C-alpha positions in Angstrom: 0.0 0.2 0.0 1.2 3.6 -0.8 2.0 6.0 1.8 -0.8 8.8 2.1 -0.2 11.8 -0.2 0.4 14.1 2.7 3.8 12.1 3.7 5.4 15.4 5.4 8.6 16.8 3.8 10.0 18.1 7.1 12.1 15.0 7.9 14.4 16.3 5.1 14.2 20.1 4.5 14.3 20.7 0.8 17.5 22.8 0.6 19.3 20.0 2.7 17.7 17.1 0.8 18.9 18.5 -2.8 22.3 19.5 -1.5 25.3 17.6 -2.9 26.9 15.3 -0.8 30.2 16.6 1.2 32.5 14.4 -1.0 31.5 16.3 -4.1 34.5 18.2 -5.9 35.0 21.8 -5.2 33.0 24.1 -7.5 36.0 25.9 -8.8 36.3 23.1 -11.2 34.2 23.1 -14.3 31.1 20.8 -14.2 32.4 19.3 -17.5 35.3 19.9 -19.9 36.4 18.6 -23.1 39.9 19.6 -24.0 41.3 19.1 -27.7 38.9 16.0 -28.2 39.1 14.1 -31.2 37.2 11.0 -32.1 36.9 9.1 -35.2 34.6 6.1 -36.1 36.5 4.2 -39.0 36.5 6.8 -41.9 34.2 9.3 -40.0 35.7 11.8 -38.1 33.0 12.6 -35.6 34.9 15.0 -33.4 37.7 17.2 -34.5 40.0 19.1 -31.7 37.1 20.2 -29.8 37.4 22.1 -26.6 34.8 23.5 -24.3 33.6 23.6 -20.7 30.1 24.2 -18.5 30.6 25.5 -15.4 28.7 24.8 -12.1 25.4 26.8 -12.2 25.3 27.3 -16.0 23.0 25.8 -18.8 24.8 25.3 -22.0 23.0 24.7 -25.3 24.9 22.0 -27.7 23.4 22.7 -31.1 24.1 21.8 -34.7 23.1 20.1 -37.6 22.5 16.3 -37.7 25.7 14.4 -37.8 27.6 17.5 -36.3 29.0 15.6 -33.3 26.6 16.1 -30.4 25.8 12.5 -29.7 29.5 11.7 -29.6 30.2 14.5 -27.1 27.5 12.8 -24.9 29.2 9.5 -25.3 32.7 10.9 -24.8 31.4 12.5 -21.6 30.0 9.3 -20.1 33.0 7.1 -21.4 30.6 5.1 -23.5 33.2 5.6 -26.1 36.8 6.9 -25.5 38.2 9.7 -27.2 41.1 8.9 -29.6 42.8 12.2 -28.8 42.7 14.9 -25.9 40.8 14.3 -22.5 37.3 14.7 -20.7 37.1 15.9 -17.2 33.9 15.6 -15.1 34.2 17.9 -12.0 38.1 18.2 -12.3 38.4 14.5 -12.8 39.8 12.9 -16.0 37.3 10.2 -17.0 39.6 8.7 -19.5 42.0 7.8 -16.8 39.3 6.0 -14.9 38.4 2.3 -14.5 36.0 0.2 -12.6 34.7 1.5 -9.4 36.1 4.8 -9.9 34.8 5.5 -13.1 31.4 4.2 -11.5 31.7 6.7 -8.9 32.0 9.5 -11.5 29.1 8.4 -13.4 26.9 8.5 -10.4 27.3 12.3 -10.3 26.0 12.6 -13.9 22.3 12.6 -14.4 20.8 11.9 -17.7 17.7 13.2 -19.3 16.4 11.8 -22.7 13.9 12.7 -25.2 11.6 9.8 -24.3 11.8 10.2 -20.7 13.0 6.7 -19.8 10.2 6.3 -17.2 8.4 3.1 -16.0 4.8 3.8 -17.1 3.2 1.5 -14.3 5.3 2.9 -11.6 4.2 6.1 -9.7 5.9 9.4 -10.4 7.7 9.0 -6.9 8.9 5.2 -7.7 10.4 6.6 -10.9 12.3 9.5 -9.0 13.4 7.0 -6.4 15.5 5.4 -9.2 17.9 8.3 -8.9 18.8 6.8 -5.5 20.0 3.5 -6.8 23.5 4.5 -6.6 23.1 5.5 -2.8 21.4 2.4 -1.5 21.4 -1.6 -1.4 20.5 -3.7 -4.0 17.9 -5.6 -2.0 16.1 -2.3 -1.4 16.0 -1.5 -5.0 14.6 -4.8 -5.9 12.2 -4.6 -3.2 11.3 -0.8 -3.5 11.8 -0.8 0.2 13.7 2.7 0.4 14.5 4.3 3.6 12.7 7.2 4.8 15.3 9.7 4.2 15.4 8.8 0.5 11.5 9.0 0.0 11.9 12.3 1.4 14.7 13.4 -1.0 12.4 12.0 -3.8 9.6 14.1 -2.6 11.5 17.2 -2.3 12.6 16.9 -5.6 9.1 16.3 -7.1 7.8 19.4 -5.0 10.9 21.5 -6.8 9.3 20.8 -10.1 6.1 21.5 -9.2 4.9 17.9 -9.1 4.4 17.1 -5.4 0.6 16.4 -5.9 1.5 13.8 -8.5 3.7 11.6 -6.5 1.5 8.7 -6.3 0.0 8.9 -9.8 1.3 6.5 -12.6 3.8 7.8 -14.7 1.9 6.8 -17.9 -0.9 8.8 -16.5 0.8 12.0 -16.7 1.2 14.5 -19.7 4.6 14.6 -21.9 5.8 17.8 -19.8 4.9 16.3 -16.6 6.8 13.0 -17.4 9.9 14.9 -18.3 9.8 17.0 -15.2 9.4 13.8 -13.2 12.8 12.8 -15.1 14.3 16.1 -14.0 13.2 15.3 -10.5 15.0 11.7 -11.0 18.3 13.5 -11.5 17.8 16.1 -8.7 17.1 13.0 -6.2 20.4 11.6 -7.6 22.0 14.8 -6.3 23.8 15.0 -9.5 26.5 17.5 -10.2 26.3 17.3 -13.8 23.2 17.0 -16.2 23.2 15.7 -19.8 20.1 16.4 -21.4 19.6 15.0 -24.9 16.9 16.9 -26.9 14.8 16.7 -24.0 11.7 18.7 -25.3 11.8 17.7 -29.0 8.8 15.7 -28.5 6.9 18.3 -26.4 4.6 21.2 -27.6 5.8 24.6 -27.1 4.4 25.3 -24.0 5.5 22.1 -22.2 8.9 22.3 -23.8 9.4 26.0 -22.4 8.3 24.9 -19.0 10.9 22.0 -18.9 13.9 24.1 -20.2 12.9 26.8 -17.7 12.9 24.1 -14.9 16.3 22.9 -15.9 17.7 26.4 -16.2 16.3 27.4 -12.6 17.7 24.2 -11.0 21.2 24.6 -12.7 21.3 28.1 -11.0 19.9 27.2 -7.8 22.0 23.9 -7.0 25.0 24.8 -9.0 24.5 22.0 -11.4 26.3 22.2 -14.9 23.8 21.5 -17.5 24.8 20.5 -21.1 21.7 20.6 -23.3 21.4 19.1 -26.7 18.7 21.3 -28.6 17.5 21.6 -32.0 15.3 24.3 -31.3 17.4 27.3 -31.6 14.9 29.8 -30.1 14.9 27.7 -26.7 18.6 27.7 -27.0 18.6 31.8 -27.3 15.8 32.2 -24.6 16.9 30.0 -21.9 20.4 28.9 -22.2 23.4 30.9 -20.8 25.8 30.1 -23.7 25.5 28.2 -26.8 28.2 25.9 -28.3 27.6 24.7 -31.7 29.2 21.9 -33.8 29.3 21.3 -37.6 30.9 18.7 -39.3 32.6 17.6 -35.8 34.3 20.9 -35.4 33.5 23.4 -33.0 32.2 26.8 -34.8 30.9 28.7 -32.1 30.8 29.1 -28.4 29.2 32.5 -26.9 26.4 33.7 -25.0 23.2 32.7 -26.1 22.2 36.4 -26.6 24.8 36.7 -29.4 23.4 33.9 -31.7 22.2 36.1 -34.3 21.1 35.2 -38.0 25.0 35.4 -39.0 25.6 32.7 -36.2 22.7 30.6 -37.5 24.1 30.8 -41.1 27.6 29.8 -39.9 26.2 26.6 -37.7 23.4 25.5 -40.3 23.9 27.2 -43.5 21.1 29.0 -45.3 19.0 32.1 -43.6 17.5 31.5 -40.1 13.6 30.7 -39.9 11.2 33.5 -38.7 10.8 31.8 -35.4 14.2 30.5 -34.8 
């Protein structure tokens, strides 16, 4: 039987529940950084000498046409693939040098948000957010969904932060697309991620829901000193909500500038042609 919806949040105050662990690296390090990274897949040069960084508290939009190298950037950051040259840092740690448990520990600091939400529809919003605690609790608790009270409070606080506390015990598949994506954001908050990689998180949402989701991502980045790298196709959202825009074309970095400077000339440089009226 599920707990009543009025389960109090007072056991773990909101600011405490979502605070990073004491073992988190110091904030003077970039949240993430690529330094002269090159990656080739056989005859295809996916990334060519790419360097940029994302600071804690910053939302950076990663843009570029299909095949520009955005997905390869994400794979290098999570060490799903290894760079052929250069190096990748997460919170001051070079991930290309890590193996085994050390690599798993760094990956635990990275929250992932996907286009298709990756929620378990038959479970409640709360149970889906509790999945963000998997790296912090015993395996048997995960299997039985018997999480400690503190972890449940952390998850409820995360849902409260994204405006979905009243949906905590509702099945995820009964929520709207925008609400499901906010549950996914709450999950990375419950994970106490210090870095968030969002891969086209609003491409399947209507404009109003998309704006809400990107706004929440920007706000939690600033409030909780999380570095967010967000791959986007919607240039208008990138200009309106990101702090900076990093643009790739043909595997090369062609722009790294404040979002407000992404004008028609920049659009043409990245995509070719003329910017559409609503871009």
